N, C-alpha and C positions, 0 to 999 in steps of 0.2 A: 436444606433450609438456611436462611441467613445466619452467618456466624458472627457478624458484627453489626449491631444496630446503633452504634454511637454516632455522634456527629463529628468526632475528632479524627477518625481514621477514614479517609476517602476509600470508597469501594468502587470497583469496576463491575458494572452490572449490564447484562444483556437481557432484554425482555421481548417476548413475542406474544401476539394474540392470534387466535384461530383465523385462518385466511378466509375471508368472505368469498363466496362462489360467484363467478363472473357470468351468471345467467339470471340475476334478479337484483332488485333494489335492496338497499340496507333498510332494516326496520328496527323497531324499538327493542325487539329481542336481541338483535345484534348489539345494539347500543348498551345493553346491560353489561355485556362482557367488555366492550371497548371503553366504556366510561370507567368501569372498575380498573381496567389496565391503566388508563390514562391517569387516574387519581394516584395509583401506586407509583407510577413513573414520575409524575410531577412531585410527589412527596419526596422521593429519593433525590431528585435534583434540588429541591428546597433544602435538603439536609447537606448539600454540597458534594454528593456522590456523582460519579460519571455513570449515568444511566441512559443506555441507548435502547430505543424501541424500534425493532426491525420487523417489517410487516410486508405483506404482498397480497395481491388478488390471486385466487386459485383459478387458473385458466384452462384446465384440462378435464377430459372425461366425456362420456357419451351424452350427458344432458346438454352440454354446450354445443356439441356437434349437431344434435337434433334441433335445438332451439334456433341455431344459426340457419339450418336448412329450412325451418318453418318460416323464418323471417326473410329468407332470400338474401342472406349476407354470408360472408365467410366467418369461420370461427374467430379468426384474428380480429375482424371488424367488431364482432360481438364483444370480445374481451376488452378491446380498446374503449368501446362505448361505456361499458359498465365500470371500467376502471376510472374513467373521467367522472362518472356519476358518483362513484364511491368517494373519490377525492373531494368532490363538492360537499358531500354530506359529512365527511371526516372533518373538513374545515368548519362546516356549519355547527357541529357539535363540539368544537374547540378541542379536538383530539390532537395530540402532539407527537405522532410517530416521527422518528428521524429519517425513515425511508419507507416508501410505499411502492414496492416493485411489482413484478408479475412472475408467476411460475413458468409462464411461456417465454423464457429468456435463454440466451446463450449461456449465461452463468449457471442457470439451473440445469440445462442440458449437460454441460461439462461435469457438474458436481454429481448429478444422478448417475452418469456413466462411470465416474470415478468410484463412487461408493459401491455401485453394482459390481465393478471389476474387482474391487478389494474383497467383497463378499464371495465372488466367484473363485478368486485365487485362494481364499481361505477354506474353500470347500463347503460354503453355506448356500450355494445355489444348486438346486437339483431340478431335473426335468421329469415330468410325469404326465401320463395320459389320463385324463379324467372325463367324466360325464358332465356336460354343461347344458343349461337351458338355452334353447334356440327358438327364435321367433321365425317360423316358416313364412309368415305373411310378409315380414319386413326383410327376410333373408339375412339375419344377423344373430350372432350370439348376444345374449342379454347380460349386461353388467348387473351386479347385485341390486343396485338401486332402481333397476328398471323391471324388477319382478316384485309383485306383492302376493301375499297369500297368508295362510294360517300358520302361526308359529308352531314348529314341531315340538317345542318344549312345554308351553303352557296352553296352547290351543287358542290363543288370541288371534282373531282375524285381522286382515288389513295391515300386515307387517311387511317391512322391506326384506329383501333377500339376503341381508348380511347380519342383521341383529333385530331383536324384538324390543320395541320401545316400552312394552309392558313389563316383561320379566328380565330384560337385559341379556337374555341368552344370545350367544353368537353361533352361527351355523353357516353352511353353504346354501346357496339359493336352491340347489337341487333337492334339499331336504324339506323345503316348504310344502305344506299340504295345500291343495287346490290353488296352484300357482297361476297367476294371470300376468301377461305382458302388459306393462304400463304403456308401452309404445303403441300397440295395436288393439289391446283388449282381448286378444286371442289366448288360447291355452298353449304355452310353449311345450316343445318336445325335447327329449334328451338326445344329445349327440356327443360323441367322443372328440376330444381336442387335447393336443399336447400343450402343456403350460409350464412356465418357470415358477419355482417355489423358493422362498427363503426358508431355510431350515430352522424355524423358530423353536421347534421342539427341543433342539440341542441346547437352547438357552434357558431351559426351565430352571435349573438350579441357580444359575447366575441371576436370573430375574427374581427368584425368591429372596435372595440376599438384597438386591437393589431396591425392590419394592417395599422392604421392611426397614430401610435405612433412615427413615424420617423424611424422605423426599415427597411422599404422598400424604394427602389428608387421610385421617383414620377411616372415613367412610369408603373412600376410593381404595385404600389398601385392603380393606376387608373384601370388597368386590373383586379386586384383582386376585386375592388369595383363592376365591372360589374358582376363578378361571384357571389358575395354576394347578389347584388340587384336582380339577376335573380333567387335566391333561391338555397341553397346548398342541394345536395342529399347525403344521407347516403353512406358511402364508403364500397364497397365490398372488404373485406380483406382476403377472402378465395378462394382457387382454388381446383378443384377436382383432384384426382389421375387419370392418372399418372402426377406427378409434382415433379420437383427437388427443394426441399426446406425443411423447418422445418414443421413437422406435428403439427397440432394444438392440444393442450392438451385436452384429453377427447373427441376427434372428429375424430375417425378413418376414413381414406380416405380423410380427408380435410387438406390442407396445407396453411400456411401463404402465401399470395400474396407477391411476391418479394418486392413490394414497401412498405410493412410493415416493413420487417426486414432490408432492405437496409440502410435507414437512422439511424436505431438503430446500424448499423455497425460502425457509428462514435464513439458512446459510447463504443462499444465493443473493438474497436481498442485502445481507450484510456485506458480501463481497462487492456487489454493485455500488454500495455506498462508499466503501473504503477504497475501491479502485480509483475513485475520483480524487482522493487525497494521496494516493500512492502508498497506502498502508497495506500490510500483509494480513488478510483476513484470517489466515490459518493460525496466526498467533493467538487468536481468540477461540479457535475451534479444535486445536490439537488436544489430545487426551490429557496433556499436562498443562494446559493453558491456565493462566491466572484469571481470577474473576469469578463471577457467578452467572448462571443461566436459569431463567424462569419462563415457563409457559403458562399463559392464561387460556383456558379452554372451557367448553361446555362439557358436562358430564357424559353426553352422548358419544363423545369421541375419546373417552378416557382410554379405551382399549388400545387404540392406535398409539397414543402418546405414552402409555405406561408399559407396553409390551413390545410391539413391533419397533417403535422408534428408538428406544434406548438400546435394544439389541442390535439394530442396524448400525447405530452410531458406534457401538463397542466393537463390532467386527470390522468396521472401517477405521478403527484407531482414532476416533474423535471423541470430544468431550460429551458427557451426559448431562442432562438437566439437574440442577440442584433443587428444583422444586417444580411440581406440576400442580397448578392451582385450578381446580374445577369449580364450576358454579352450576346451579340448577336452571330450569327453564323459566321463561317469563310467563306468568299468568296475568290476566287482566280481569279484575273483579271476580276472582276465584275460578276463572274458566280459561281454557286454552285460547290463545289469540285466534280471532276469526275475522276475515274481511267482511263477511256478510253481516256480522254484528258490529262492524266498525271498529274492532279493537286490534286488528293486525295492521298497525299504522306504520307507514314508511317514514324514514327519517325526513324525506323531502316534504311530506304532508305535514308532519309535526312542525318543522321549521317555518312553514308558511304562517303559522298561527301563534306559536309560543316560543319563548326564549329557551335556548338550550340549557341554560343554567337551572331552570326550574327542574328539569328531569335529572340533570347531573346531581343536584342536591338531594332529590327524593330517593334516587338510587343509593346514594351514599348513606342517607339516613337509615336505610333498611338493610344494607348489605352487611354480611358477616363472612367468616372464613369457612362456612359450611357449604354443602352442596344441595340444600333443600331448595325447592322451587321458590321463585320470587313472585310475590303478588303485588301488582300495581293496582291499588284501589283508587279509582278516579276521584271519589269524594275526599278521601284521605290525602291524596296528592294535592288537591287544591288547598285544603285546610292547612296541611303541613308547611307548604311553601309560603303561604300568606302569613301564618303565625310565626314561623321561625325566621325566615329571611326578611320579609317586609316588616313584620310587627316587632321583631326583636333585634335583628342584626342591623339592618339599614336604619332602623328607627333611632339607634344611638347617635348616628351621625346627623340625621335630620333634626334631632332635638337640640344638638349642641352647636351645629355649624352656623346657624343664623346669628346667634349671640356674638360669636367670635368675629364673623364678617362685618356685621353692622355696628357693633358696639366697640370693637377693639381693632378695627382695620385689618382683620385677618391674622393678627398676632396671637400666638398662644402665650400663656402665662410663663413667668420666669421659673416656676416650679409647680409640682403637683401639690394639692392640699396636704397638709401634714398627716391627716388621718387616712389618706389614700396611698401613701408611699408603700406601706407594707402590703396593702391589697394589690397594688400594681406588681409587686414582686411575686405574689401568688399567681397572677396571670402568667408571668414569665416562666415560673417553675412548673406550671401546668403542662408545658411543652413536653416534658419527659414522658408523662403518661399518655398524652395525645399521640406522641410519636410511636409509642409501643403499639397503640391501637392501629395506627396507619400501617405500620410494618407488618403486623399480623393480619392485615386485611379486615380487621374488625372496624370497618368504617362507621357503622351505626354507633358503636361505643364512642368513637372519636367525635362524632357529631353531637352526641348527648353531652359530652364534657364541654364542648365549645359553646353549645347553646346555654349551658348552665352559667358560663362566664358572661354571656350576653344578658341573661336574666339578672345577674348581679349588677351589671352596668346600668341596666334600665331602672332597677330598683334604687340604685344610688342616686341617679339623676332625679327620679321622682321624689325621693326623700329630701334631696338638697334644694329643690324648687328654684332653679335659677330664674324662672319667669316671674317669681315673686320678689326675689332679692334684687333684681335689676331695677325695680322701682325705687329702691333705697340707694341713694348716691354713695353712702358709706360702705355699701356691700358690693360695689362694682368689681373690686379686685377678687372678691370671693367667687363671683359669677364667672370671671375669666378663668380662675383656677378650677372650678367645678367642671366647666366645659372642656378645659384642657385635659382633665382626667378622663372625661367621657370619650373624647376623641382618641386618647391614647389607648383606652380599652378597645375601642373600635379597631384601631390599628393592629393590636395584638390578635384580636379575633379574626380579622381579615387575613392576617399572615397565616394563621392556622388553617383558614378555609381556602387559601389560594390554590391548593391542588384540586379542590372541588369546583371553585368559582373563579377561574383565571381571568375572565373578563371583568367581573366585579372587582377583583383584586387590582387590575390595571386602573380602573376608575378610581379606586381608593388611593392608589399611589399618586395619581395625578392630582386628586383633590387635596391630599395631605402634603403634596410636594416632597415626597420621600420614597425610599425603597422599602419594600415589604420583605425583609429577610430575617432569619432567626437571629443573626448577629446583631442586627439593628435594634431589635426590640429589647435587647438587654438593658438599654437605657431609655427612659421616657423621652418623648419629643417635646421639648420646652423651648421657650424664647425663639419660636420658629414661625415663619409666615406661611399660612396655608392659602390655597386658592378658593375661589367662590364655590360653594356647594351647588351641584346640579343633581336633579333626581336620578337615582341610581338603579332602581328596580320598581317596576309597576306591579300592582297586584295581579295575581293569576285569576282570570275571569272564567267562570264556568261556561260562558257562551263560546269561548274559544275552543274548549274541549269538545263541546257539542258540534262545532263546525268541523273539527278534525274527524269525529266519528261519522258524521254525515258524508263528508267527502270520501272517506274510506269505503263506506257502503256504496256510494255511487260508483266508485272505481270498481268494486266487486261486480256490480251490475254490468258495467261496461265490459269487464273481462268475460263475463258470461255471454254477452252478446257477441263479442269477437270470437269466442270459442265456437259459438253456433255458426257464425258466418264462415269459419274455416273448417267446420266439420270436426272439431276436436273435443266437443263437449262430452263424448263418451269415454275419453281417456281416463278421467278421474275414477278410481275404484270406489266401490261402495263403502260407506262408513261402517263402523263397528256395529254388531248386532245389538238390538235392545230387546227387553222383555215386554210381554203384553202389558204388564203392570205399569211400565213406563208410559206406554202409549195411552193407557186408560186414564192417565192423569189429565189429559186434554179434554175439555168440554166443548165439543163442536156444536154450534147452533146455527139455525137458519136465520139470516138477517136480510131485511129489506133495505135497500139503499134509498134513504129519504132525500139526501142531498149529496152532491159531489162538486167540489170546487178545486181549482188548481191552487197550489201553495206558493205564495210569492217568495222568491229567493231559492226555490228548490226545483231543479230541472226534471226530477223523476217522480215527485210526490203528488198525490191527490189527497185532499181532506174529505173523508167520507163520514156522513152521519148515518148510523145504522140503527134500525128498529129491530130489537130482538124480543119483542112481545111485551115485556113489562117495563122496559126502559130503552133509552137510546144511548148509543155509544159514539164517541168520536175516535176515528181511526185514521192514521196516516198510512197510505199504501203506495208502494213504488210502481205504479201501473200507468203513469201519465203517458208514457211513450206508446202504450197500446190502446188507450181509450180516450175518446172525447167525453169529458165529464157529463155532458148533457145526455148522452146515450145510456148512462148508467142509472139515472134516477128512475126508481120504480122497479128495478130488477132485483131478484133475489140472489143471494150468494151464501157462502159458508164461512163462518169465522170461528176462531178460537176465543171463547168468551171469558175464560178464566185465566188468561195470560196477565201477569202482573203489569199494571200500567207503567208506561215508560215516559219520562219527561224528555221532550225534545225541544230544540230551540224554537220550534213553531207552535208548541203547545203540548198537551198530554195526549198520548196515544193509548186507547183503552182496549186493545185487542189486536187481532191480526186477521186479515182477510186471506183466504187460501187461494193461491193462483199457481199455475204451472206453465212451463214453457222455457225455451232457452234464453229469453230476455228480449229487450228492445221492443219492437212492435209485435213479436211473436210471443205474446204472453196472454194467458186466458184465465180469468177468474173462474172459480168453480161455481157452476149454476145448478141448483137442485132441480129435480123433476117437477112437473106441474102439480099443483096441489099442496106444495110445501108452504108452511106459514111461519112468519117470524116467531122465534123462540123455540121452535121444535128442535129437539136434540137429535143429532146425527150419530148413528152407531155404525 
């Protein structure tokens, strides 16, 4: 953990974030971690420390190989495409990595081989023949993540072949109950294969010391202790051909498992960056290197970063992390992200409709140093952004700027009002506590402290009433001083918020014609000319969120249609089992379609008026591609009548029509037998 949090002694810090996989778009779940990382990095730079964020796209593994094959491109072409898309979204969300490289690089190949050979020479690589799951239909051994089945520890179905997302148990894929190949949907068979292992079990005692040294969060340290107490297994670091990755030296047909070379990609990215300036990257990665190293990751990959990775670094004679910072999963409105519900939103879709700083602030306002799951509540998102950023922070500038520009030719007063000098110093000294919160990744506490400063500033301006005083010529100087104080408060607040809101901070610096640095705010900005105020941040409109949700839903429908066209719709395994009691909560009713109309502005929706016997309901259904509205009027169908109404940008949807099919034109609403009448309950 950090040993120096002061602003007087510069620190040398390396930071990494988990590597996004090169087979899909970045989404808001990714952004939770990346925004958290970026805020911490920007805070360290604000404090004057040398903080480098080294990062890369994860470009190896069977999923990439299979996706490339399905798209008719090479794996390298797929990696390159997604790397460019990631870089676009990284810039869009105002993230500031110093280098964004790729694990499929010569630097990474050289380093993976170097670390492997050092482990081999030290006696930590062993060969062993083991049973592995094999897909006879696809003629390939199955990597862990291409098998799903029932967890051997807790009995939870639909779990991957390496760890259970329900109980966090780790195991070999061969131990899964009822395994299914995600590639073909067939039941895999067991076959023997010789593999290379890293002798992790030899590192048990060393890891017990390292994981209790303060490097890990308490929750993660406790989970790691469970793994250590249950006994570590040696780590299978090889995979059989066909496999997309680096071939193991002197082992034809064997490739490094993606999780061996992926974290080495951190070092490779740093090497790639420093090679351009002629610096020696090993000065930062030797076991006795100066400085600090921190990893930001999701809790689902804690085992790799807290067991395998530090042990591998140690045997290779390289530095270990000073901190591994884990976070929880992103939930949206108390549920897992879902494309069909419109909540698994890609970064690209979000940025089409909303400013990145809305989300950056909301994440910051709710983030802490723990690993609990993060709940993005859409109503709270709108209210929090509008109340805090627009209503409190930017409002300070907009209330004061007009007076300074119009009445005083843009000049601030010679000094602050006498009764505000001590208050201004309180704003400045608040930096110590706010900095502690930032350092500890307690961003929510930092935001609360900052917003309290904004509340004081707004209260001061409201009480001082410059709009009243300006009418009295004798009080003109007071108005200038009041607004000067207000803008100075705004300047301090925006300096503290600059790690979270870098774009708004730039606008502030331009408007106030000054730098936003911690040194600069030590003295108030007086007798200084500012520029004309321009609107800085618009209100977050609920209609924009509705557009994002609808676009995500439509994308999900398109994906389903594409899967149908390519014959891949059977690949997705069944969801987790539910009880009859869960199913019985749904009230299925016969409904007669009284009217059906296309929805203006929606490509896939029809607006249905449904008669369910004692009332009519308005329902929006995504069946436009399959039905001419005129052919539906008078037909009977089945609907869920007790589904909570949902407000959409087109109106209120008061239920759900049941339909089946792969999507597109191949979609069929459920039609009851002859004799069914509106309102009849379906059992």
